C-alpha positions as CSV (number, residue, x, y, z in Angstrom):
1,M,0.0,0.0,0.0
2,T,3.0,2.3,-0.1
3,R,2.8,3.6,-3.7
4,I,-1.0,3.5,-3.7
5,A,-1.1,6.1,-0.9
6,Y,-0.6,8.6,-3.7
7,I,-3.7,7.4,-5.5
8,F,-6.5,7.5,-3.0
9,A,-4.8,7.9,0.3
10,V,-5.0,6.3,3.5
11,A,-2.0,11.2,8.9
12,A,-5.0,12.1,10.4
13,L,-6.6,15.4,9.4
14,T,-9.3,17.4,11.1
15,A,-11.8,19.5,9.1
16,S,-10.5,22.8,10.3
17,P,-6.9,22.6,8.9
18,A,-8.3,21.5,5.5
19,L,-10.8,24.4,5.5
20,A,-8.0,26.8,6.6
21,E,-6.2,25.7,3.4
22,G,-9.2,26.8,1.4
23,F,-10.6,23.3,0.7
24,Q,-14.3,22.9,0.8
25,P,-16.1,19.6,1.3
26,V,-17.8,17.8,-1.7
27,E,-21.0,16.6,0.0
28,N,-22.9,14.8,-2.6
29,R,-22.7,12.6,-5.7
30,D,-24.0,15.3,-8.1
31,S,-21.3,17.8,-7.0
32,F,-18.6,15.1,-7.3
33,V,-19.7,14.1,-10.8
34,S,-19.8,17.7,-11.9
35,L,-16.2,18.0,-11.0
36,I,-14.8,14.8,-12.5
37,D,-17.0,14.4,-15.6
38,G,-14.8,14.5,-18.7
39,R,-11.6,15.2,-16.8
40,S,-8.7,13.2,-15.5
41,L,-7.2,13.1,-12.1
42,T,-3.5,13.5,-12.2
43,R,-0.4,13.7,-10.0
44,F,3.2,12.9,-10.7
45,G,3.2,9.3,-12.0
46,I,-0.6,9.0,-11.9
47,R,-3.4,9.5,-14.4
48,L,-6.9,8.3,-13.5
49,E,-10.3,8.5,-15.2
50,V,-13.2,8.4,-12.7
51,S,-16.4,8.1,-14.8
52,P,-19.8,9.3,-13.7
53,R,-21.1,5.7,-14.2
54,G,-18.8,4.4,-11.5
55,D,-15.7,3.1,-13.2
56,I,-12.1,3.9,-12.3
57,T,-9.3,3.3,-14.9
58,G,-5.8,4.5,-15.5
59,R,-2.2,4.1,-14.6
60,A,0.0,4.7,-11.6
61,F,3.8,4.4,-11.6
62,G,3.7,2.1,-14.7
63,R,0.9,-0.2,-13.4
64,E,-2.7,-0.4,-14.5
65,V,-5.3,0.8,-12.0
66,S,-8.9,-0.3,-12.2
67,G,-11.9,-0.4,-10.0
68,D,-15.3,1.0,-9.3
69,W,-16.8,3.7,-7.0
70,R,-20.2,4.7,-5.6
71,W,-21.3,7.6,-3.4
72,D,-22.5,6.7,0.1
73,G,-23.9,9.5,2.2
74,R,-21.1,12.1,2.3
75,Y,-18.3,9.7,1.1
76,F,-16.7,8.5,-2.1
77,C,-16.4,4.8,-1.7
78,R,-14.0,3.0,-4.0
79,D,-12.7,-0.5,-4.6
80,L,-9.4,-0.5,-6.5
81,T,-6.9,-2.9,-8.0
82,F,-3.3,-1.6,-8.5
83,G,-1.5,-3.9,-10.9
84,A,-2.2,-7.4,-9.6
85,E,-2.8,-6.1,-6.0
86,S,-6.3,-5.7,-4.7
87,L,-6.5,-2.7,-2.4
88,G,-10.0,-3.4,-1.3
89,P,-12.8,-1.0,-0.4
90,N,-12.3,2.4,1.3
91,C,-14.8,5.3,1.8
92,Q,-13.2,8.7,1.6
93,A,-14.1,12.3,2.3
94,V,-13.6,14.5,-0.7
95,E,-12.7,18.2,-0.7
96,V,-12.0,20.7,-3.5
97,R,-10.0,23.8,-3.9
98,G,-9.8,25.2,-7.4
99,S,-8.7,22.4,-9.7
100,T,-7.5,20.1,-6.8
101,L,-9.5,17.3,-5.4
102,R,-8.4,16.0,-2.0
103,F,-9.3,12.4,-1.0
104,I,-9.1,11.6,2.7
105,A,-9.2,7.9,3.4
106,D,-11.1,6.2,6.2
107,K,-14.1,8.6,6.0
108,G,-11.8,11.6,6.5
109,A,-9.7,10.1,9.4
110,G,-6.9,8.7,7.3
111,Q,-4.2,9.9,5.0
112,R,-4.9,12.3,2.1
113,A,-4.0,12.5,-1.5
114,D,-4.4,15.6,-3.6
115,L,-5.0,15.1,-7.4
116,R,-5.3,17.7,-10.0
117,L,-8.4,17.9,-12.3
118,D,-7.1,18.0,-15.9
């Protein structure tokens, strides 16, 4: 799970530091889809497509990434495969600032990953 921490992270954060950095919560599926529809999520070594219909595809550090996602209450819940490794499910809080989406693992209690919307 070392390299995949960059994809959809798993350092505890509280809401106030994130908001102090200008990030705002994405609170529902429609808002999330409006952000990702027709765009890629990128970061050094990572390029992912997260489709409105619930698919995740792409590459990270030379390996294929695939999976699916759904929205559950206030959380983006994904189940990913990274190369041959199944990462299993994780529900994550999502925040946005400009063209950056922040995914915070374990319903907002875990590590974070910032990806750019391209």
